[in-house]
C-alpha positions as CSV (number, residue, x, y, z in Angstrom):
1,M,-21.5,-8.6,-6.4
2,S,-18.0,-10.2,-5.6
3,V,-15.1,-9.4,-8.0
4,A,-15.3,-12.7,-9.4
5,E,-19.1,-12.4,-9.8
6,K,-18.7,-9.3,-11.8
7,A,-16.0,-10.6,-14.1
8,D,-18.3,-13.6,-14.8
9,F,-21.2,-11.3,-15.5
10,L,-19.1,-9.1,-17.7
11,E,-18.0,-12.1,-19.8
12,K,-21.5,-13.3,-20.2
13,I,-22.5,-9.7,-21.4
14,D,-19.6,-9.8,-23.7
15,R,-20.8,-13.2,-25.1
16,A,-24.4,-12.0,-25.5
17,L,-23.1,-9.1,-27.8
18,D,-21.8,-11.8,-30.1
19,N,-25.3,-11.8,-31.5
20,V,-25.2,-8.1,-32.4
21,R,-21.5,-8.0,-33.5
22,P,-22.0,-9.3,-37.1
23,H,-24.3,-6.3,-37.7
24,L,-21.7,-3.8,-36.7
25,R,-18.8,-5.5,-38.5
26,V,-20.6,-5.2,-41.7
27,D,-19.8,-1.5,-41.2
28,E,-16.4,-2.1,-40.0
29,G,-17.2,-1.3,-36.2
30,D,-17.5,-3.1,-33.0
31,V,-18.3,-2.6,-29.3
32,E,-16.4,-3.5,-26.0
33,V,-17.9,-3.8,-22.6
34,V,-16.2,-1.3,-20.1
35,E,-17.9,-2.0,-16.9
36,V,-21.2,-2.5,-15.2
37,T,-22.2,0.1,-12.5
38,E,-23.6,-0.6,-9.2
39,D,-27.1,0.5,-10.3
40,M,-26.8,-1.9,-13.4
41,I,-26.1,0.4,-16.3
42,V,-23.6,-1.2,-18.8
43,K,-20.9,1.1,-20.1
44,I,-19.8,0.2,-23.7
45,K,-17.0,1.6,-25.9
46,W,-17.7,1.9,-29.5
47,L,-14.9,0.8,-31.8
48,G,-14.0,1.2,-35.5
49,N,-16.6,3.2,-37.7
50,C,-19.4,2.9,-34.9
51,E,-17.2,5.5,-32.9
52,N,-18.4,8.3,-35.2
53,C,-21.6,6.9,-36.7
54,F,-24.6,9.1,-36.3
55,M,-26.9,5.9,-36.1
56,S,-25.0,4.5,-33.0
57,T,-27.6,5.7,-30.6
58,M,-30.2,3.9,-32.5
59,T,-28.0,0.8,-32.6
60,M,-27.4,1.1,-28.9
61,K,-31.1,1.4,-27.8
62,A,-32.5,-0.8,-30.5
63,G,-29.9,-3.5,-30.8
64,I,-27.5,-3.7,-27.9
65,E,-29.8,-2.5,-25.1
66,Q,-32.7,-4.8,-26.1
67,E,-30.3,-7.8,-26.6
68,L,-28.8,-7.3,-23.1
69,K,-32.0,-6.6,-21.3
70,S,-33.7,-9.6,-23.1
71,K,-30.9,-11.9,-21.5
72,F,-30.3,-10.0,-18.4
73,P,-33.6,-8.2,-17.0
74,E,-31.6,-6.8,-14.2
75,I,-29.7,-4.4,-16.5
76,K,-31.4,-0.9,-16.4
77,G,-29.7,0.6,-19.5
78,V,-26.6,0.9,-21.8
79,E,-24.3,3.9,-22.2
80,A,-21.4,4.8,-24.4
81,V,-18.3,6.1,-23.0
82,N,-17.1,7.5,-26.5
83,G,-18.1,8.3,-29.6
84,V,-20.8,10.6,-31.0
85,N,-23.3,9.9,-28.4
86,A,-21.0,9.8,-25.4
């Protein structure tokens, strides 16, 4: 994947997360896309209250990962780079 293609893909992932963000913002949290690895793992950074939330693992698997995999089947998983479950 070229640099331009990767930047475009990251932007598409970020836009797809807009479907999940309202639920995170209710609890004063958010999420930021950090990178997509060569083996198609999306690395995210928890922001706000999500950083220390004990429910972030469930949110990541049941919300973020499912949302992204439904739109981008090539994604293998999602991992946090910070927070309780990093």
